[in-house]
N, CA, C and O atoms as CSV, one atom per row, in Angstrom:
chain,resi,resn,atom,element,x,y,z
A,1,ASP,N,N,0.852,-0.978,0.486
A,1,ASP,CA,C,-0.027,-0.269,0.156
A,1,ASP,C,C,0.587,1.693,-0.113
A,1,ASP,O,O,-0.049,2.735,-0.275
A,2,GLY,N,N,2.639,1.259,-0.009
A,2,GLY,CA,C,3.078,2.148,0.028
A,2,GLY,C,C,3.516,2.605,1.404
A,2,GLY,O,O,4.403,3.419,1.657
A,3,ASP,N,N,2.904,2.080,2.072
A,3,ASP,CA,C,2.845,2.891,3.798
A,3,ASP,C,C,3.759,1.791,4.408
A,3,ASP,O,O,3.479,0.598,4.290
A,4,PRO,N,N,5.030,2.304,5.164
A,4,PRO,CA,C,5.861,0.844,5.926
A,4,PRO,C,C,5.392,0.965,6.859
A,4,PRO,O,O,5.938,0.086,7.526
A,5,GLU,N,N,4.651,1.490,7.538
A,5,GLU,CA,C,3.547,1.635,8.898
A,5,GLU,C,C,2.531,0.699,9.084
A,5,GLU,O,O,2.156,0.293,10.184
A,6,THR,N,N,2.070,0.347,7.956
A,6,THR,CA,C,1.161,-0.992,7.948
A,6,THR,C,C,2.122,-1.727,7.751
A,6,THR,O,O,3.303,-1.627,7.418
A,7,LEU,N,N,1.243,-2.661,8.077
A,7,LEU,CA,C,1.819,-5.171,7.529
A,7,LEU,C,C,0.540,-5.308,7.195
A,7,LEU,O,O,-0.600,-4.856,7.302
A,8,TRP,N,N,1.437,-6.378,6.608
A,8,TRP,CA,C,0.365,-7.581,6.368
A,8,TRP,C,C,0.856,-8.296,7.036
A,8,TRP,O,O,1.991,-8.058,7.449
A,9,HIS,N,N,-0.103,-9.914,7.536
A,9,HIS,CA,C,0.185,-10.791,8.528
A,9,HIS,C,C,-0.747,-11.385,8.929
A,9,HIS,O,O,-1.900,-11.046,9.195
A,10,SER,N,N,0.204,-13.038,9.005
A,10,SER,CA,C,-0.726,-13.791,8.444
A,10,SER,C,C,-1.835,-14.165,9.756
A,10,SER,O,O,-1.577,-13.767,10.892
A,11,ARG,N,N,-3.273,-15.090,9.415
A,11,ARG,CA,C,-4.026,-15.351,11.008
A,11,ARG,C,C,-3.781,-15.211,11.799
A,11,ARG,O,O,-2.669,-15.718,11.946
A,12,PHE,N,N,-4.180,-14.667,12.833
A,12,PHE,CA,C,-3.110,-15.329,14.099
A,12,PHE,C,C,-4.789,-15.974,15.281
A,12,PHE,O,O,-4.925,-16.709,16.259
A,13,SER,N,N,-5.670,-15.183,14.440
A,13,SER,CA,C,-7.627,-15.309,15.088
A,13,SER,C,C,-8.553,-15.868,14.144
A,13,SER,O,O,-8.625,-15.531,12.963
A,14,PRO,N,N,-9.144,-16.595,14.619
A,14,PRO,CA,C,-9.705,-17.381,16.402
A,14,PRO,C,C,-8.378,-18.423,16.518
A,14,PRO,O,O,-7.714,-18.467,17.554
A,15,GLU,N,N,-8.133,-19.083,15.582
A,15,GLU,CA,C,-6.972,-19.859,15.296
A,15,GLU,C,C,-5.684,-19.397,14.046
A,15,GLU,O,O,-5.921,-18.800,12.996
A,16,VAL,N,N,-4.507,-19.802,14.459
A,16,VAL,CA,C,-2.953,-19.754,13.955
A,16,VAL,C,C,-2.792,-20.485,12.820
A,16,VAL,O,O,-2.667,-21.708,12.750
A,17,ALA,N,N,-2.800,-19.592,11.820
A,17,ALA,CA,C,-2.701,-20.269,10.324
A,17,ALA,C,C,-1.544,-21.307,10.455
A,17,ALA,O,O,-0.810,-20.796,11.301
A,18,VAL,N,N,-1.032,-22.398,10.101
A,18,VAL,CA,C,0.144,-23.326,9.485
A,18,VAL,C,C,0.500,-22.932,8.287
A,18,VAL,O,O,-0.249,-23.037,7.316
A,19,PRO,N,N,1.787,-22.393,8.234
A,19,PRO,CA,C,2.324,-22.298,6.917
A,19,PRO,C,C,2.910,-23.089,6.186
A,19,PRO,O,O,3.599,-23.984,6.674
A,20,PRO,N,N,2.752,-22.917,4.716
A,20,PRO,CA,C,3.450,-21.901,4.109
A,20,PRO,C,C,1.914,-20.947,3.969
A,20,PRO,O,O,0.919,-21.238,3.305
A,21,HIS,N,N,2.233,-19.307,5.161
A,21,HIS,CA,C,1.532,-18.237,4.215
A,21,HIS,C,C,1.852,-17.340,3.103
A,21,HIS,O,O,2.854,-16.747,2.703
A,22,GLU,N,N,0.373,-17.491,2.682
A,22,GLU,CA,C,0.643,-17.027,1.179
A,22,GLU,C,C,0.973,-15.699,0.996
A,22,GLU,O,O,1.426,-15.479,2.119
A,23,LEU,N,N,1.074,-14.702,0.432
A,23,LEU,CA,C,0.148,-13.360,-0.086
A,23,LEU,C,C,0.605,-13.278,-1.645
A,23,LEU,O,O,1.780,-13.495,-1.938
A,24,VAL,N,N,-0.346,-12.965,-2.617
A,24,VAL,CA,C,-0.966,-12.943,-4.244
A,24,VAL,C,C,-0.683,-11.665,-4.168
A,24,VAL,O,O,-0.933,-11.125,-3.090
A,25,ILE,N,N,0.159,-10.479,-5.737
A,25,ILE,CA,C,0.067,-10.236,-5.445
A,25,ILE,C,C,-0.584,-9.472,-7.171
A,25,ILE,O,O,0.138,-10.131,-7.920
A,26,ASP,N,N,-1.143,-8.877,-7.799
A,26,ASP,CA,C,-2.380,-9.100,-8.930
A,26,ASP,C,C,-1.156,-7.730,-9.357
A,26,ASP,O,O,-1.036,-6.734,-8.643
A,27,LEU,N,N,-0.303,-7.968,-10.701
A,27,LEU,CA,C,0.055,-6.908,-11.107
A,27,LEU,C,C,-0.580,-6.343,-12.197
A,27,LEU,O,O,0.040,-5.746,-13.077
A,28,GLY,N,N,-2.122,-6.539,-12.192
A,28,GLY,CA,C,-3.223,-5.954,-13.385
A,28,GLY,C,C,-3.006,-6.131,-14.867
A,28,GLY,O,O,-3.949,-5.985,-15.645
A,29,THR,N,N,-1.411,-6.541,-15.415
A,29,THR,CA,C,-1.376,-7.136,-16.231
A,29,THR,C,C,0.152,-8.297,-16.679
A,29,THR,O,O,1.073,-8.405,-15.870
A,30,GLU,N,N,0.169,-8.878,-17.720
A,30,GLU,CA,C,1.459,-9.897,-17.668
A,30,GLU,C,C,2.315,-8.694,-17.901
A,30,GLU,O,O,2.040,-7.688,-18.555
A,31,ARG,N,N,3.877,-9.114,-16.959
A,31,ARG,CA,C,4.648,-8.300,-16.918
A,31,ARG,C,C,5.769,-9.098,-16.855
A,31,ARG,O,O,5.577,-10.285,-16.593
A,32,THR,N,N,7.013,-8.675,-17.055
A,32,THR,CA,C,8.290,-8.773,-16.630
A,32,THR,C,C,8.774,-8.705,-15.274
A,32,THR,O,O,9.333,-7.720,-14.793
A,33,VAL,N,N,8.552,-9.729,-14.709
A,33,VAL,CA,C,9.402,-9.384,-13.114
A,33,VAL,C,C,10.874,-10.137,-13.229
A,33,VAL,O,O,11.116,-11.245,-13.709
A,34,ARG,N,N,11.735,-9.219,-12.661
A,34,ARG,CA,C,13.101,-9.692,-12.195
A,34,ARG,C,C,13.168,-9.875,-10.870
A,34,ARG,O,O,14.128,-10.574,-10.548
A,35,GLY,N,N,12.439,-9.469,-9.904
A,35,GLY,CA,C,12.962,-9.350,-8.892
A,35,GLY,C,C,11.655,-8.764,-7.588
A,35,GLY,O,O,10.604,-8.414,-8.126
A,36,ILE,N,N,11.666,-8.658,-6.144
A,36,ILE,CA,C,11.223,-8.165,-5.222
A,36,ILE,C,C,11.821,-7.483,-4.305
A,36,ILE,O,O,12.936,-7.948,-4.069
A,37,VAL,N,N,11.468,-6.289,-3.489
A,37,VAL,CA,C,11.981,-5.983,-2.403
A,37,VAL,C,C,10.832,-5.968,-1.066
A,37,VAL,O,O,9.719,-5.446,-0.997
A,38,TYR,N,N,11.748,-6.907,0.108
A,38,TYR,CA,C,10.893,-7.544,1.568
A,38,TYR,C,C,11.061,-6.589,2.065
A,38,TYR,O,O,12.274,-6.382,2.111
A,39,LEU,N,N,10.085,-5.222,2.841
A,39,LEU,CA,C,10.158,-4.667,4.454
A,39,LEU,C,C,9.396,-5.437,4.895
A,39,LEU,O,O,8.333,-5.819,4.405
A,40,GLY,N,N,9.980,-5.781,6.047
A,40,GLY,CA,C,9.768,-6.459,7.150
A,40,GLY,C,C,9.029,-5.632,7.888
A,40,GLY,O,O,9.386,-4.496,7.576
A,41,ARG,N,N,7.657,-5.552,9.218
A,41,ARG,CA,C,6.955,-4.996,9.520
A,41,ARG,C,C,8.273,-3.459,10.893
A,41,ARG,O,O,9.112,-3.654,11.774
A,42,GLN,N,N,7.923,-2.713,10.521
A,42,GLN,CA,C,8.618,-1.474,11.055
A,42,GLN,C,C,8.138,-0.869,12.348
A,42,GLN,O,O,8.742,0.110,12.787
A,43,ASP,N,N,7.031,-1.400,13.044
A,43,ASP,CA,C,6.839,-1.320,14.863
A,43,ASP,C,C,8.301,-2.539,15.426
A,43,ASP,O,O,8.956,-3.461,14.940
A,44,GLY,N,N,8.229,-1.987,16.359
A,44,GLY,CA,C,8.886,-2.266,17.408
A,44,GLY,C,C,9.144,-4.093,17.641
A,44,GLY,O,O,9.966,-4.695,18.332
A,45,GLY,N,N,7.925,-4.639,16.632
A,45,GLY,CA,C,8.318,-6.414,17.367
A,45,GLY,C,C,8.625,-7.249,16.243
A,45,GLY,O,O,8.011,-6.906,15.233
A,46,TRP,N,N,9.071,-7.832,16.159
A,46,TRP,CA,C,9.671,-9.105,15.351
A,46,TRP,C,C,8.764,-10.407,14.990
A,46,TRP,O,O,9.281,-11.305,14.324
A,47,ASN,N,N,7.284,-10.524,15.466
A,47,ASN,CA,C,6.272,-11.157,15.126
A,47,ASN,C,C,6.387,-11.657,13.802
A,47,ASN,O,O,5.421,-11.023,13.378
A,48,GLY,N,N,6.744,-12.214,12.912
A,48,GLY,CA,C,6.122,-12.924,11.566
A,48,GLY,C,C,7.515,-12.221,11.092
A,48,GLY,O,O,7.376,-11.856,9.924
A,49,ALA,N,N,8.958,-11.870,11.656
A,49,ALA,CA,C,9.654,-11.538,10.298
A,49,ALA,C,C,9.897,-12.836,9.574
A,49,ALA,O,O,10.598,-13.715,10.076
A,50,VAL,N,N,9.316,-12.961,8.385
A,50,VAL,CA,C,9.711,-13.983,7.366
A,50,VAL,C,C,11.459,-14.161,7.264
A,50,VAL,O,O,12.192,-13.309,6.761
A,51,LYS,N,N,11.922,-15.456,7.854
A,51,LYS,CA,C,12.705,-15.716,6.916
A,51,LYS,C,C,13.271,-16.700,5.481
A,51,LYS,O,O,14.209,-16.524,4.703
A,52,GLU,N,N,12.103,-17.890,5.591
A,52,GLU,CA,C,12.206,-18.649,4.620
A,52,GLU,C,C,11.104,-18.618,3.741
A,52,GLU,O,O,10.013,-19.028,4.139
A,53,ALA,N,N,11.254,-18.172,2.563
A,53,ALA,CA,C,9.987,-17.336,1.626
A,53,ALA,C,C,10.387,-18.235,-0.082
A,53,ALA,O,O,11.462,-18.832,-0.134
A,54,ASP,N,N,9.677,-18.244,-1.051
A,54,ASP,CA,C,9.692,-17.634,-2.154
A,54,ASP,C,C,9.187,-17.238,-3.397
A,54,ASP,O,O,8.255,-18.012,-3.616
A,55,VAL,N,N,9.251,-16.761,-3.965
A,55,VAL,CA,C,8.389,-16.147,-5.010
A,55,VAL,C,C,7.908,-17.295,-6.337
A,55,VAL,O,O,8.741,-18.109,-6.736
A,56,THR,N,N,6.600,-17.252,-6.898
A,56,THR,CA,C,6.703,-18.013,-7.610
A,56,THR,C,C,5.611,-16.965,-8.960
A,56,THR,O,O,4.660,-16.543,-8.302
A,57,LEU,N,N,5.478,-16.541,-10.233
A,57,LEU,CA,C,4.294,-16.514,-10.493
A,57,LEU,C,C,3.815,-16.716,-11.534
A,57,LEU,O,O,4.444,-17.550,-12.185
A,58,GLY,N,N,2.838,-16.266,-12.070
A,58,GLY,CA,C,1.083,-17.228,-12.269
A,58,GLY,C,C,0.548,-16.021,-13.301
A,58,GLY,O,O,0.736,-14.804,-13.267
A,59,SER,N,N,-0.149,-16.814,-14.174
A,59,SER,CA,C,-1.292,-16.225,-15.186
A,59,SER,C,C,-2.324,-16.202,-14.245
A,59,SER,O,O,-2.891,-15.113,-14.337
A,60,SER,N,N,-2.757,-16.803,-13.506
A,60,SER,CA,C,-4.023,-16.367,-12.385
A,60,SER,C,C,-3.771,-16.405,-11.022
A,60,SER,O,O,-2.680,-16.457,-10.455
A,61,PRO,N,N,-4.668,-16.380,-10.644
A,61,PRO,CA,C,-4.205,-16.206,-8.772
A,61,PRO,C,C,-4.122,-18.403,-8.047
A,61,PRO,O,O,-3.788,-19.068,-7.066
A,62,GLU,N,N,-4.857,-18.588,-9.825
A,62,GLU,CA,C,-5.169,-19.703,-9.144
A,62,GLU,C,C,-3.620,-21.400,-9.844
A,62,GLU,O,O,-3.334,-22.542,-9.485
A,63,ALA,N,N,-3.177,-20.424,-10.909
A,63,ALA,CA,C,-2.535,-20.884,-11.592
A,63,ALA,C,C,-0.501,-20.986,-11.447
A,63,ALA,O,O,0.213,-20.433,-12.284
A,64,PHE,N,N,-0.242,-21.347,-10.907
A,64,PHE,CA,C,1.471,-20.909,-10.250
A,64,PHE,C,C,2.266,-22.144,-10.905
A,64,PHE,O,O,1.800,-23.283,-10.941
A,65,GLY,N,N,3.500,-21.787,-11.409
A,65,GLY,CA,C,4.874,-22.957,-11.527
A,65,GLY,C,C,5.643,-22.983,-10.343
A,65,GLY,O,O,5.392,-22.704,-9.170
A,66,GLU,N,N,6.694,-23.410,-10.975
A,66,GLU,CA,C,7.794,-23.894,-10.098
A,66,GLU,C,C,8.248,-22.108,-9.514
A,66,GLU,O,O,7.960,-21.009,-9.987
A,67,PRO,N,N,8.884,-22.432,-8.566
A,67,PRO,CA,C,9.209,-21.060,-7.414
A,67,PRO,C,C,10.094,-20.106,-8.711
A,67,PRO,O,O,10.175,-20.873,-9.670
A,68,VAL,N,N,10.635,-19.008,-9.000
A,68,VAL,CA,C,11.989,-18.105,-9.783
A,68,VAL,C,C,12.622,-18.294,-9.085
A,68,VAL,O,O,13.615,-18.822,-9.586
A,69,ALA,N,N,12.763,-18.109,-7.382
A,69,ALA,CA,C,13.289,-17.807,-6.644
A,69,ALA,C,C,13.131,-18.497,-5.053
A,69,ALA,O,O,12.033,-18.896,-4.665
A,70,LYS,N,N,13.889,-18.549,-4.527
A,70,LYS,CA,C,13.965,-19.282,-3.372
A,70,LYS,C,C,15.080,-18.466,-2.143
A,70,LYS,O,O,16.281,-18.652,-2.341
A,71,ALA,N,N,14.846,-17.954,-1.424
A,71,ALA,CA,C,15.129,-16.608,-0.550
A,71,ALA,C,C,15.299,-17.378,1.188
A,71,ALA,O,O,14.392,-18.165,1.456
A,72,THR,N,N,16.402,-17.168,2.316
A,72,THR,CA,C,16.566,-16.718,3.104
A,72,THR,C,C,16.884,-15.587,3.378
A,72,THR,O,O,17.995,-15.170,3.051
A,73,LEU,N,N,15.884,-14.723,4.121
A,73,LEU,CA,C,15.687,-13.412,4.443
A,73,LEU,C,C,16.715,-13.225,5.505
A,73,LEU,O,O,17.329,-14.212,5.912
A,74,LYS,N,N,16.926,-12.169,5.933
A,74,LYS,CA,C,17.511,-11.367,7.398
A,74,LYS,C,C,16.741,-11.520,8.466
A,74,LYS,O,O,15.607,-11.953,8.257
A,75,LYS,N,N,17.035,-11.295,9.485
A,75,LYS,CA,C,16.393,-10.433,10.544
A,75,LYS,C,C,16.402,-9.583,10.665
A,75,LYS,O,O,17.305,-9.308,11.455
A,76,SER,N,N,15.822,-8.639,10.306
A,76,SER,CA,C,16.347,-6.811,9.400
A,76,SER,C,C,15.063,-6.370,9.210
A,76,SER,O,O,14.086,-7.005,8.812
A,77,LYS,N,N,15.213,-4.536,9.725
A,77,LYS,CA,C,14.538,-3.550,9.247
A,77,LYS,C,C,14.278,-2.695,8.457
A,77,LYS,O,O,13.522,-1.733,8.323
A,78,GLU,N,N,15.701,-3.664,7.515
A,78,GLU,CA,C,16.161,-2.583,6.382
A,78,GLU,C,C,15.566,-3.528,4.926
A,78,GLU,O,O,15.645,-4.756,4.901
A,79,PRO,N,N,15.152,-2.947,4.111
A,79,PRO,CA,C,14.783,-4.088,3.118
A,79,PRO,C,C,15.611,-4.444,2.316
A,79,PRO,O,O,16.664,-3.859,2.062
A,80,GLN,N,N,15.000,-5.966,1.591
A,80,GLN,CA,C,16.136,-7.223,1.083
A,80,GLN,C,C,15.634,-7.450,-0.142
A,80,GLN,O,O,14.470,-7.257,-0.493
A,81,THR,N,N,16.132,-7.680,-0.504
A,81,THR,CA,C,16.383,-8.179,-2.299
A,81,THR,C,C,16.348,-8.824,-2.495
A,81,THR,O,O,17.222,-9.453,-1.899
A,82,VAL,N,N,15.634,-9.608,-3.316
A,82,VAL,CA,C,16.003,-10.565,-4.005
A,82,VAL,C,C,14.823,-10.696,-5.528
A,82,VAL,O,O,13.639,-10.638,-5.859
A,83,THR,N,N,16.422,-10.939,-6.116
A,83,THR,CA,C,16.974,-10.876,-7.747
A,83,THR,C,C,16.713,-12.704,-8.593
A,83,THR,O,O,17.381,-13.727,-8.440
A,84,PHE,N,N,15.356,-12.419,-9.537
A,84,PHE,CA,C,16.298,-13.820,-10.525
A,84,PHE,C,C,15.731,-13.205,-11.745
A,84,PHE,O,O,15.185,-12.125,-11.967
A,85,PRO,N,N,16.274,-15.046,-13.037
A,85,PRO,CA,C,15.898,-13.947,-14.030
A,85,PRO,C,C,14.751,-13.695,-14.154
A,85,PRO,O,O,13.820,-14.037,-13.425
A,86,PRO,N,N,14.733,-12.747,-15.592
A,86,PRO,CA,C,13.524,-12.042,-15.826
A,86,PRO,C,C,12.277,-13.503,-16.364
A,86,PRO,O,O,12.479,-14.381,-17.202
A,87,ALA,N,N,10.913,-13.241,-15.409
A,87,ALA,CA,C,10.068,-14.002,-15.510
A,87,ALA,C,C,8.485,-13.845,-15.770
A,87,ALA,O,O,7.863,-13.686,-14.720
A,88,LYS,N,N,7.721,-13.856,-16.904
A,88,LYS,CA,C,6.919,-13.184,-16.706
A,88,LYS,C,C,5.327,-13.772,-16.269
A,88,LYS,O,O,5.119,-14.979,-16.391
A,89,GLY,N,N,4.283,-12.910,-15.786
A,89,GLY,CA,C,3.318,-12.942,-15.060
A,89,GLY,C,C,2.364,-12.452,-14.641
A,89,GLY,O,O,2.659,-11.629,-13.774
A,90,ARG,N,N,0.655,-12.585,-14.923
A,90,ARG,CA,C,0.267,-11.338,-13.774
A,90,ARG,C,C,0.357,-11.374,-12.570
A,90,ARG,O,O,0.659,-10.426,-11.845
A,91,TYR,N,N,0.148,-12.272,-12.303
A,91,TYR,CA,C,-0.335,-12.834,-10.576
A,91,TYR,C,C,1.580,-12.836,-9.539
A,91,TYR,O,O,2.302,-13.524,-10.261
A,92,LEU,N,N,2.331,-12.404,-8.429
A,92,LEU,CA,C,2.704,-12.868,-8.435
A,92,LEU,C,C,2.900,-13.408,-6.872
A,92,LEU,O,O,2.289,-12.633,-6.136
A,93,ARG,N,N,3.414,-14.257,-6.262
A,93,ARG,CA,C,2.806,-15.289,-5.124
A,93,ARG,C,C,4.028,-14.891,-4.169
A,93,ARG,O,O,5.087,-15.271,-4.668
A,94,PHE,N,N,4.195,-14.232,-2.932
A,94,PHE,CA,C,4.986,-14.332,-2.113
A,94,PHE,C,C,4.786,-15.435,-1.033
A,94,PHE,O,O,4.328,-14.850,-0.052
A,95,ARG,N,N,4.957,-17.174,-0.675
A,95,ARG,CA,C,5.187,-17.521,0.242
A,95,ARG,C,C,5.960,-17.541,1.066
A,95,ARG,O,O,7.097,-17.358,0.629
A,96,ALA,N,N,5.877,-17.737,2.503
A,96,ALA,CA,C,6.500,-17.354,3.343
A,96,ALA,C,C,6.707,-18.945,4.562
A,96,ALA,O,O,5.784,-19.303,5.293
A,97,TYR,N,N,8.201,-19.730,4.508
A,97,TYR,CA,C,7.569,-20.929,5.460
A,97,TYR,C,C,8.101,-20.553,6.295
A,97,TYR,O,O,7.293,-19.688,6.634
A,98,SER,N,N,8.820,-20.486,6.931
A,98,SER,CA,C,9.129,-19.929,8.230
A,98,SER,C,C,9.808,-18.205,9.171
A,98,SER,O,O,10.297,-17.337,8.447
A,99,GLU,N,N,9.757,-18.045,10.187
A,99,GLU,CA,C,10.172,-17.327,10.677
A,99,GLU,C,C,11.576,-16.636,11.463
A,99,GLU,O,O,12.451,-17.500,11.520
A,100,HIS,N,N,11.980,-15.458,12.018
A,100,HIS,CA,C,13.141,-15.369,12.670
A,100,HIS,C,C,11.856,-16.120,14.177
A,100,HIS,O,O,11.404,-17.264,14.171
A,101,GLY,N,N,11.693,-15.497,14.807
A,101,GLY,CA,C,11.061,-15.846,15.584
A,101,GLY,C,C,10.882,-17.511,16.159
A,101,GLY,O,O,11.594,-18.412,15.715
A,102,PRO,N,N,9.712,-17.762,17.314
A,102,PRO,CA,C,9.834,-19.353,17.508
A,102,PRO,C,C,8.253,-19.077,17.223
A,102,PRO,O,O,7.850,-18.727,18.332
A,103,GLY,N,N,7.362,-19.052,16.510
A,103,GLY,CA,C,6.204,-18.739,16.288
A,103,GLY,C,C,6.124,-19.447,14.576
A,103,GLY,O,O,7.048,-19.934,13.924
A,104,THR,N,N,4.838,-19.298,14.239
A,104,THR,CA,C,4.505,-19.778,13.094
A,104,THR,C,C,3.857,-18.751,11.860
A,104,THR,O,O,3.056,-19.174,11.027
A,105,PHE,N,N,4.513,-16.862,11.914
A,105,PHE,CA,C,3.951,-16.342,11.880
A,105,PHE,C,C,4.569,-16.012,10.573
A,105,PHE,O,O,5.570,-16.549,10.099
A,106,ALA,N,N,3.640,-14.778,9.882
A,106,ALA,CA,C,4.836,-13.886,8.496
A,106,ALA,C,C,4.271,-12.660,8.599
A,106,ALA,O,O,3.056,-12.817,8.722
A,107,SER,N,N,4.531,-11.663,8.608
A,107,SER,CA,C,4.234,-9.910,8.380
A,107,SER,C,C,5.369,-9.595,6.980
A,107,SER,O,O,6.353,-10.257,6.653
A,108,ALA,N,N,4.986,-8.748,6.549
A,108,ALA,CA,C,5.254,-8.052,5.636
A,108,ALA,C,C,4.810,-6.246,5.755
A,108,ALA,O,O,3.624,-6.026,5.511
A,109,ALA,N,N,5.537,-5.208,6.049
A,109,ALA,CA,C,5.098,-3.992,5.806
A,109,ALA,C,C,5.488,-3.547,4.265
A,109,ALA,O,O,5.081,-2.426,3.962
A,110,GLU,N,N,6.064,-4.113,3.461
A,110,GLU,CA,C,6.036,-3.982,2.133
A,110,GLU,C,C,6.658,-5.061,1.518
A,110,GLU,O,O,7.728,-5.572,1.849
A,111,ILE,N,N,5.585,-5.524,0.180
A,111,ILE,CA,C,6.397,-6.464,-0.593
A,111,ILE,C,C,6.925,-5.356,-2.001
A,111,ILE,O,O,5.884,-5.090,-2.600
A,112,GLY,N,N,8.314,-4.540,-2.813
A,112,GLY,CA,C,7.764,-4.315,-3.809
A,112,GLY,C,C,7.982,-4.828,-4.754
A,112,GLY,O,O,8.428,-5.876,-4.288
A,113,VAL,N,N,8.060,-5.014,-6.411
A,113,VAL,CA,C,8.292,-5.735,-7.496
A,113,VAL,C,C,9.359,-4.705,-8.485
A,113,VAL,O,O,9.167,-3.566,-8.910
A,114,ILE,N,N,10.533,-5.628,-8.638
A,114,ILE,CA,C,11.446,-4.784,-9.748
A,114,ILE,C,C,10.908,-5.027,-10.823
A,114,ILE,O,O,10.002,-5.813,-10.547
A,115,GLY,N,N,10.906,-4.783,-12.184
A,115,GLY,CA,C,10.375,-4.914,-13.111
A,115,GLY,C,C,10.954,-4.832,-14.147
A,115,GLY,O,O,12.027,-4.292,-13.882
A,116,GLU,N,N,10.877,-5.131,-15.624
A,116,GLU,CA,C,11.998,-4.495,-16.334
A,116,GLU,C,C,11.389,-3.581,-17.231
A,116,GLU,O,O,12.085,-2.889,-17.975
């Protein structure tokens, strides 16, 4: 949403969601993408700071192929870039498998898309 003070968080109520956690972004039209920029939550918490993740592109929100990138992210409040060979798709799926804390959550303040 362009505001690093807001965040997306995996479900934690009424029941905690089980990983992997997914965030799907509609790019509007098919685009060539070569990376993402992950920005973890910017408030005081580390809850859901993503550690292991992958990125997949697809032609529909239900049709994704193999991941174009697998990433191990740092426990950091700074933006982290994940690059990969140019790939086409309208939908980008960010899937989080683990977090840096003891929980099973995922969160992000921003996920930016690097295009051509």
